[in-house]
MITORLO-208242 format. One record per atom (N, C-alpha, C): x, y, z; atom name; residue number from 1. Coordinates in steps of 0.05 Angstrom, whole numbers, plus 32768, in hexadecimal, padded with zeros to 4 digits. Last residue first. Layout:
% MITORLO-208242
[[X; Y; Z]; 'CA'; NUM]
...
//
This chain:
% MITORLO-208242
[[8033; 81C6; 80F4]; 'N'; 90]
[[8033; 81B1; 810A]; 'CA'; 90]
[[804C; 81BB; 811A]; 'C'; 90]
[[8042; 81E5; 80C7]; 'N'; 89]
[[8030; 81F2; 80DA]; 'CA'; 89]
[[802E; 81DF; 80F1]; 'C'; 89]
[[8070; 81C2; 80B3]; 'N'; 88]
[[807B; 81E0; 80BC]; 'CA'; 88]
[[805A; 81EA; 80CE]; 'C'; 88]
[[804D; 8197; 809C]; 'N'; 87]
[[8065; 819B; 80B5]; 'CA'; 87]
[[806D; 81B2; 80C4]; 'C'; 87]
[[802C; 81B6; 8076]; 'N'; 86]
[[801F; 81A6; 8092]; 'CA'; 86]
[[8038; 81A0; 80A7]; 'C'; 86]
[[8055; 81C4; 8059]; 'N'; 85]
[[8047; 81D2; 8064]; 'CA'; 85]
[[803B; 81CD; 807E]; 'C'; 85]
[[8065; 8192; 8046]; 'N'; 84]
[[807C; 819E; 8051]; 'CA'; 84]
[[806B; 81BC; 8062]; 'C'; 84]
[[8036; 8182; 802E]; 'N'; 83]
[[8041; 8173; 8040]; 'CA'; 83]
[[8053; 8185; 8051]; 'C'; 83]
[[8036; 81A2; 7FFF]; 'N'; 82]
[[8021; 81A4; 8016]; 'CA'; 82]
[[8029; 8198; 802C]; 'C'; 82]
[[8069; 819C; 7FE9]; 'N'; 81]
[[8062; 81B5; 7FF3]; 'CA'; 81]
[[804A; 81B5; 8003]; 'C'; 81]
[[805F; 8164; 7FD9]; 'N'; 80]
[[8074; 816D; 7FEA]; 'CA'; 80]
[[806E; 8184; 7FF7]; 'C'; 80]
[[8032; 816F; 7FB2]; 'N'; 79]
[[802E; 8161; 7FCD]; 'CA'; 79]
[[8044; 8160; 7FE6]; 'C'; 79]
[[8054; 818B; 7F89]; 'N'; 78]
[[803B; 8193; 7F9B]; 'CA'; 78]
[[8035; 818A; 7FB1]; 'C'; 78]
[[8079; 8162; 7F81]; 'N'; 77]
[[807F; 817D; 7F89]; 'CA'; 77]
[[8067; 8190; 7F9A]; 'C'; 77]
[[8054; 813C; 7F68]; 'N'; 76]
[[8065; 8132; 7F80]; 'CA'; 76]
[[806E; 814E; 7F8F]; 'C'; 76]
[[8040; 814F; 7F3C]; 'N'; 75]
[[8030; 814D; 7F54]; 'CA'; 75]
[[803C; 8147; 7F6D]; 'C'; 75]
[[8078; 817E; 7F24]; 'N'; 74]
[[806B; 8165; 7F24]; 'CA'; 74]
[[8053; 8165; 7F3F]; 'C'; 74]
[[8071; 81C3; 7F1D]; 'N'; 73]
[[8086; 81A7; 7F1D]; 'CA'; 73]
[[806A; 8197; 7F1A]; 'C'; 73]
[[805F; 81F7; 7F21]; 'N'; 72]
[[8053; 81E4; 7F34]; 'CA'; 72]
[[8069; 81C8; 7F33]; 'C'; 72]
[[8072; 8236; 7F17]; 'N'; 71]
[[807D; 821C; 7F10]; 'CA'; 71]
[[8075; 8208; 7F25]; 'C'; 71]
[[803F; 8261; 7F17]; 'N'; 70]
[[8055; 825D; 7F23]; 'CA'; 70]
[[805E; 8240; 7F19]; 'C'; 70]
[[800E; 827C; 7F08]; 'N'; 69]
[[8020; 826F; 7EF4]; 'CA'; 69]
[[8036; 8265; 7EFB]; 'C'; 69]
[[7FE8; 828C; 7F28]; 'N'; 68]
[[7FFB; 829E; 7F1D]; 'CA'; 68]
[[8010; 8295; 7F0A]; 'C'; 68]
[[7FD6; 825C; 7F3C]; 'N'; 67]
[[7FBE; 826B; 7F2C]; 'CA'; 67]
[[7FD8; 8282; 7F20]; 'C'; 67]
[[7FFE; 8248; 7F60]; 'N'; 66]
[[7FF8; 823E; 7F4E]; 'CA'; 66]
[[7FE3; 824C; 7F33]; 'C'; 66]
[[7FFD; 8271; 7F87]; 'N'; 65]
[[8013; 826D; 7F77]; 'CA'; 65]
[[800D; 8259; 7F5F]; 'C'; 65]
[[7FCC; 826A; 7F99]; 'N'; 64]
[[7FD1; 8285; 7F8F]; 'CA'; 64]
[[7FEC; 8283; 7F7D]; 'C'; 64]
[[7FCE; 8237; 7FB2]; 'N'; 63]
[[7FBB; 823C; 7F9B]; 'CA'; 63]
[[7FC2; 8256; 7F8D]; 'C'; 63]
[[7FF9; 8241; 7FDC]; 'N'; 62]
[[7FFD; 8232; 7FC1]; 'CA'; 62]
[[7FE8; 8233; 7FA9]; 'C'; 62]
[[7FDF; 8269; 7FF5]; 'N'; 61]
[[7FF4; 826F; 7FEB]; 'CA'; 61]
[[7FFC; 825E; 7FD6]; 'C'; 61]
[[7FAE; 8245; 8006]; 'N'; 60]
[[7FA9; 825F; 7FF9]; 'CA'; 60]
[[7FBE; 8268; 7FEB]; 'C'; 60]
[[7FC7; 8220; 8028]; 'N'; 59]
[[7FBC; 8218; 800C]; 'CA'; 59]
[[7FB4; 822F; 7FFF]; 'C'; 59]
[[7FE1; 823F; 804C]; 'N'; 58]
[[7FEE; 8229; 803B]; 'CA'; 58]
[[7FE3; 8229; 8022]; 'C'; 58]
[[7FBA; 8258; 8067]; 'N'; 57]
[[7FD4; 8269; 805B]; 'CA'; 57]
[[7FDF; 8258; 8047]; 'C'; 57]
[[7F9C; 8232; 8074]; 'N'; 56]
[[7F91; 8241; 8066]; 'CA'; 56]
[[7FA8; 8250; 805C]; 'C'; 56]
[[7FC1; 821B; 8099]; 'N'; 55]
[[7FB2; 8209; 8081]; 'CA'; 55]
[[7FAA; 8218; 8071]; 'C'; 55]
[[7FC8; 823C; 80C3]; 'N'; 54]
[[7FDC; 8234; 80B1]; 'CA'; 54]
[[7FD2; 8225; 809C]; 'C'; 54]
[[7F8D; 8241; 80D8]; 'N'; 53]
[[7F9A; 8256; 80CB]; 'CA'; 53]
[[7FB2; 824E; 80B9]; 'C'; 53]
[[7F88; 820A; 80E7]; 'N'; 52]
[[7F79; 8216; 80D7]; 'CA'; 52]
[[7F83; 8232; 80C9]; 'C'; 52]
[[7FB1; 8207; 8113]; 'N'; 51]
[[7FB2; 81F9; 80FB]; 'CA'; 51]
[[7FA4; 81FB; 80E3]; 'C'; 51]
[[7FA8; 822F; 8138]; 'N'; 50]
[[7FC2; 8233; 8128]; 'CA'; 50]
[[7FC0; 821F; 810A]; 'C'; 50]
[[7F62; 823F; 813A]; 'N'; 49]
[[7F76; 822C; 8140]; 'CA'; 49]
[[7F90; 8236; 812A]; 'C'; 49]
[[7F3D; 827C; 8147]; 'N'; 48]
[[7F41; 8267; 8131]; 'CA'; 48]
[[7F65; 8257; 8140]; 'C'; 48]
[[7F0C; 8276; 817E]; 'N'; 47]
[[7F21; 8284; 8174]; 'CA'; 47]
[[7F31; 826E; 8160]; 'C'; 47]
[[7ECD; 8272; 8173]; 'N'; 46]
[[7EDC; 8263; 817C]; 'CA'; 46]
[[7EFB; 8278; 8170]; 'C'; 46]
[[7E96; 8273; 8158]; 'N'; 45]
[[7EA0; 828B; 816F]; 'CA'; 45]
[[7EB9; 8284; 817E]; 'C'; 45]
[[7E7C; 8259; 813A]; 'N'; 44]
[[7E7C; 8252; 814C]; 'CA'; 44]
[[7E88; 8264; 8163]; 'C'; 44]
[[7E7E; 8286; 8109]; 'N'; 43]
[[7E5F; 8274; 8114]; 'CA'; 43]
[[7E64; 8268; 8130]; 'C'; 43]
[[7EB0; 829C; 8108]; 'N'; 42]
[[7EA1; 82AA; 810D]; 'CA'; 42]
[[7E80; 829B; 8117]; 'C'; 42]
[[7ED7; 826F; 8112]; 'N'; 41]
[[7EDC; 828B; 811D]; 'CA'; 41]
[[7EC6; 82A0; 811E]; 'C'; 41]
[[7ECA; 8240; 80FC]; 'N'; 40]
[[7ED2; 8247; 8117]; 'CA'; 40]
[[7ECF; 825E; 8120]; 'C'; 40]
[[7EBE; 825A; 80CA]; 'N'; 39]
[[7EAA; 8246; 80DB]; 'CA'; 39]
[[7EB1; 8249; 80F4]; 'C'; 39]
[[7EED; 8266; 80B3]; 'N'; 38]
[[7ED7; 827A; 80B7]; 'CA'; 38]
[[7EC3; 826F; 80C9]; 'C'; 38]
[[7F05; 823C; 80B1]; 'N'; 37]
[[7F14; 8252; 80BF]; 'CA'; 37]
[[7EFA; 8264; 80C9]; 'C'; 37]
[[7EE9; 821F; 808A]; 'N'; 36]
[[7EEB; 8212; 80A8]; 'CA'; 36]
[[7EF7; 8229; 80BE]; 'C'; 36]
[[7EF5; 8241; 805D]; 'N'; 35]
[[7ED5; 823B; 806E]; 'CA'; 35]
[[7EDB; 8230; 8084]; 'C'; 35]
[[7F25; 8238; 8059]; 'N'; 34]
[[7F20; 8253; 8059]; 'CA'; 34]
[[7F02; 8255; 8066]; 'C'; 34]
[[7F29; 81FF; 804C]; 'N'; 33]
[[7F3A; 820E; 8062]; 'CA'; 33]
[[7F31; 8228; 8068]; 'C'; 33]
[[7F08; 8207; 8017]; 'N'; 32]
[[7F07; 81F5; 802D]; 'CA'; 32]
[[7F13; 8205; 804C]; 'C'; 32]
[[7F30; 8224; 7FFE]; 'N'; 31]
[[7F16; 8226; 7FFF]; 'CA'; 31]
[[7F05; 821D; 8018]; 'C'; 31]
[[7F5A; 8203; 7FF8]; 'N'; 30]
[[7F5D; 821B; 8004]; 'CA'; 30]
[[7F3F; 8225; 800A]; 'C'; 30]
[[7F4C; 81D6; 7FDF]; 'N'; 29]
[[7F4F; 81D3; 7FFB]; 'CA'; 29]
[[7F4F; 81ED; 8005]; 'C'; 29]
[[7F3E; 81EE; 7FAC]; 'N'; 28]
[[7F2A; 81DF; 7FBA]; 'CA'; 28]
[[7F36; 81E2; 7FDB]; 'C'; 28]
[[7F74; 81FD; 7F9B]; 'N'; 27]
[[7F5A; 8212; 7FA0]; 'CA'; 27]
[[7F42; 8204; 7FAD]; 'C'; 27]
[[7F8D; 81C8; 7F9D]; 'N'; 26]
[[7F96; 81E2; 7FAB]; 'CA'; 26]
[[7F7F; 81F2; 7FB1]; 'C'; 26]
[[7F6F; 81AF; 7F73]; 'N'; 25]
[[7F6D; 81A6; 7F92]; 'CA'; 25]
[[7F75; 81BD; 7F9D]; 'C'; 25]
[[7F7B; 81CD; 7F4A]; 'N'; 24]
[[7F5F; 81D0; 7F4F]; 'CA'; 24]
[[7F5B; 81BF; 7F68]; 'C'; 24]
[[7FB2; 81C1; 7F43]; 'N'; 23]
[[7FA4; 81DD; 7F45]; 'CA'; 23]
[[7F86; 81DF; 7F54]; 'C'; 23]
[[7FB7; 8182; 7F3F]; 'N'; 22]
[[7FBE; 8195; 7F58]; 'CA'; 22]
[[7FB4; 81B0; 7F5B]; 'C'; 22]
[[7F78; 8160; 7F2D]; 'N'; 21]
[[7F94; 8170; 7F2B]; 'CA'; 21]
[[7F97; 8181; 7F42]; 'C'; 21]
[[7F4F; 8137; 7F34]; 'N'; 20]
[[7F4B; 8151; 7F1B]; 'CA'; 20]
[[7F68; 8156; 7F17]; 'C'; 20]
[[7F5B; 810B; 7F54]; 'N'; 19]
[[7F49; 8105; 7F3A]; 'CA'; 19]
[[7F47; 8120; 7F2C]; 'C'; 19]
[[7F85; 811A; 7F70]; 'N'; 18]
[[7F81; 80FF; 7F69]; 'CA'; 18]
[[7F75; 8101; 7F52]; 'C'; 18]
[[7F72; 8146; 7F88]; 'N'; 17]
[[7F88; 8147; 7F78]; 'CA'; 17]
[[7F8E; 812F; 7F69]; 'C'; 17]
[[7F44; 813B; 7FA3]; 'N'; 16]
[[7F43; 814B; 7F8A]; 'CA'; 16]
[[7F55; 814B; 7F7B]; 'C'; 16]
[[7F5F; 811C; 7FCF]; 'N'; 15]
[[7F4D; 8112; 7FBE]; 'CA'; 15]
[[7F48; 8121; 7FA5]; 'C'; 15]
[[7F83; 8145; 7FE6]; 'N'; 14]
[[7F8C; 8128; 7FE0]; 'CA'; 14]
[[7F78; 811B; 7FCC]; 'C'; 14]
[[7F62; 816E; 7FF8]; 'N'; 13]
[[7F75; 8172; 7FE2]; 'CA'; 13]
[[7F7B; 8157; 7FD6]; 'C'; 13]
[[7F40; 8157; 801B]; 'N'; 12]
[[7F37; 815F; 8006]; 'CA'; 12]
[[7F4D; 8164; 7FED]; 'C'; 12]
[[7F63; 814F; 8042]; 'N'; 11]
[[7F52; 813C; 8038]; 'CA'; 11]
[[7F4A; 8142; 801D]; 'C'; 11]
[[7F74; 8185; 804D]; 'N'; 10]
[[7F87; 8171; 8044]; 'CA'; 10]
[[7F7E; 8158; 8035]; 'C'; 10]
[[7F46; 8199; 8060]; 'N'; 9]
[[7F51; 81A2; 804B]; 'CA'; 9]
[[7F69; 818C; 803D]; 'C'; 9]
[[7F3B; 8176; 808F]; 'N'; 8]
[[7F2C; 8172; 8079]; 'CA'; 8]
[[7F3B; 817F; 8061]; 'C'; 8]
[[7F5A; 8178; 80C0]; 'N'; 7]
[[7F68; 8170; 80A7]; 'CA'; 7]
[[7F54; 816D; 808F]; 'C'; 7]
[[7F2E; 818F; 80DD]; 'N'; 6]
[[7F4A; 819C; 80DD]; 'CA'; 6]
[[7F5A; 8190; 80C3]; 'C'; 6]
[[7F0D; 8165; 80E2]; 'N'; 5]
[[7F02; 817E; 80D4]; 'CA'; 5]
[[7F19; 818E; 80C9]; 'C'; 5]
[[7F29; 8142; 8101]; 'N'; 4]
[[7F24; 813D; 80E7]; 'CA'; 4]
[[7F1C; 8155; 80DA]; 'C'; 4]
[[7F23; 8162; 8130]; 'N'; 3]
[[7F3B; 8159; 8125]; 'CA'; 3]
[[7F38; 8155; 8104]; 'C'; 3]
[[7EEC; 8161; 813A]; 'N'; 2]
[[7EFB; 817C; 813A]; 'CA'; 2]
[[7F13; 8172; 8129]; 'C'; 2]
[[7EE3; 812D; 8149]; 'N'; 1]
[[7EDB; 8135; 8136]; 'CA'; 1]
[[7EE6; 8150; 8129]; 'C'; 1]
//
């Protein structure tokens, strides 16, 4: 179950991106990853995992870039950036 929760931001990103749009998907995925990071750290009292920290940084950075008006390109470019970030974290 813990592994599935670690990939929840990516699942949320894929679903919201499909039905709403990439900027909203990045924002929601950043929020979910931040909530999971805080949950592990403060509520469960566990040390944060590298995947959780990297996912939070990845989605927060991409969401901030999208909000500041950076050229996002096509949905393919956004998905490629998310996949490359997951590869880098892994």
